[in-house]
N, C-alpha and C positions, 0 to 999 in steps of 0.2 A: 453582426453583433451577436454575442452569445446570449441565449435565453435560458434561464434556470427554472427548472420544474421541481416541485416537491411531490414525490410519489410515495404512496404507502403500499408496500407489497405484503402478501401473505407469506409468512415465514414459519419455520418449525415451532416457534414459541409465541406466535402472534404477529403483529404488524412490524415491518421493517421500514423505517424512514430512509429514503434515498433521494439525494439531490442529483438530478439528471440535467446535463447540459448537452442537448443534441448538437450535431454538426452537419450542416448541409453537405451532401456528398461525402459523408464520413469515410475515411480510409481505414479506420480501426475503432476499437472499443477499449477504453481504459477504465478499470475499476481501481479506485484509490481508497485505501483504508486508513483510518485515523488512529491517534495514540490512545493510551490506556483510559478507559471510561471512568475508572475509580480515581484518577488523578487529573481530572479536568479535560480529558481528550474529547474533541468533537470533530465533526466533519468540516467545520469552519476554521480549524487550526490553520495557521499561516503556512506551515510546511505542506499541509495537505492541499490547500488551495493553490499553492505554488506548483505542486506536482500536477494538479489538474490543468492549470493554465499551460504548463509545458506540453502536456499531451494534446490540448486543444490547438496549440500552435502547430503541432504535428498532424493535425487533421482528424483527431479522434473525437468521438462522442465520449463524454466522461460521466461516471457515476460515482458518487461519494456517499456510501451508506453510513448510517448511524448505528454503532454497535448497541447491543442490548442495554436498556436502561438509560440511553442517551436520546435526548429529543423525544420524538414520538415513537421510538422503537421499543417494543415490549420485550418482556423476559428479563432474566437476571444474569449478571456477569458470570461467565463460566471459564475464565482463564484461557480463552482462545479455542476451546474445544467445540462448544456449540456455536461459537462465533464463526467457525469455519463452515458449518452447515448453513448459517445465515448468508455467508458470502456465496455459497453455491446457489442459493435461491436468487441472489442478485444476479449472478452469472446467467442463470436460466432466463430470467427476465430480460437481460440485455441481449441475449441471443435471440429470444423471441421477438424483440422489438427491432433490433438493428441487423439481424441476419448473421451469416457466416463470415464476418469480417475478422481480420487479425485481432487477437485479444492480447492486451497488455495489462499487467498487474503492477500496482505500486502501493507502497505502504510506508508509514512513518512510525518508528518505535514499536509499540505493541502491534500496531497495524502491519508493520513489516513482518513480524513474527507470524501473524495469522495468514498473511499472504503466502508465506513459504508453505504453510499447511494446505492452503487452497491450491497452490500450484501443484503440489504432490498429488492431491486428490484428482485434479483435472487430468494430470498426466496418466494416472492409473486408469482413468475412464476413457482414455484415448482421445481427449480433446485438449491437449496441452496448450498453455498460453504461449504466445510468440516470444515474449521477453518480459523480464521483471526489472523493476527499479525499487531498491530497498534503501531507506534513509534512516539513520540513527537506529539501526536494527537491534531489537531486543534479543540478546543472546547471553547464555551463561547465567551466573548468579548476579542479581541486581539488588542493591540495598532495599530492604523492605520485605525480605524473605520471599523473593520471587526468583524462580529459576526457569530458564527458557531452553528447551531442547529444540533449537531452531533447525528446520529441515534443510537438507542439501538442496542446492539449486543449480540451474544450468550455468555453464562456464561463461556465457555472455551476459549474465545478470549484472546490472549496474548497481554497485554497492557504494554508498556515499556515507561518510562519517566525519564528525568533527574531532579535531585533535584535542579539544578541551571539553569533550562531552563529560558532564558531571553526573549524568544519570546512567548511561551505558558506557563503561570505560572502553576506550578504543581497543585495549588488550583483549577484551571479551570477543569483539568482532573478529579481530585478527586470529584468535585461537579457533573460532568457528570456521573461518575462511581458509586457514592454512591447509588442512587435509583435502579440501576441495580444489586447491590450486586456483583460488578465486581472487582476482585482483580487488583491492579496496581503494577507492579514491578518498583521500583524506584532505579535508579543507582546513588549512592551518588557522588556528585561532577561533574556530567555530565551536560554540557550545551545543548542547543537545537540541536547542530550538533554532539554531542557525541565525541568531540575531545578526542583522546587517550582512548576512551571507546568502540570503534566499536567491539572489540573482545568480550566484555561483552554481546553485543546484540546477537552475534552468539551463545555464550554459553547458553544464556537464551532460545533461540529457540531450540537448540539441546536438552537441558534438558526437555523442555516442550513436545517434541515429544517422548522422551524416557519414560517420566512419565506423560502420558496424564491424 
């Protein structure tokens, strides 16, 4: 049975709240990032917990940090810039605790955007993540005067989007993915929060790991 721990790490701007679920004989580490803090995003978002469950099923220890200003995490929202530094601190904690296991990164919406930044930073540091899963990825211009310059990612990244996403239009993600020659898995009828489609996300991830 999975056991959930609430850990407070020292980050660049104060404490970072992280929900950690260890795994006996873990085969990997998965860091899962949540959606936009200013629009109700938390580490307990259903898409985020679905991603974490999928990685636990694959034998990973999982970590779900709270972004700045959410839960017990200190600091102010910084449009993904300082949040990247916070995720680097979570990564360092995970490595210190669980060792040199394969690292997987996953994120939903704003969290997916920040994960692309984290992945680039880790790659530049010579400690690249093994694989990424991005769901409802924030990319391009989004209503509310937010524009996301989402980073390039590896070609084996699993990108999942809903055909009826009302927050991040599918066209935005396709425009980002096209020059990268990056496949996008579209779930027909799914909105941004994947209501009644969460089981499909888990199936896509399991299939991707069985047939890399």
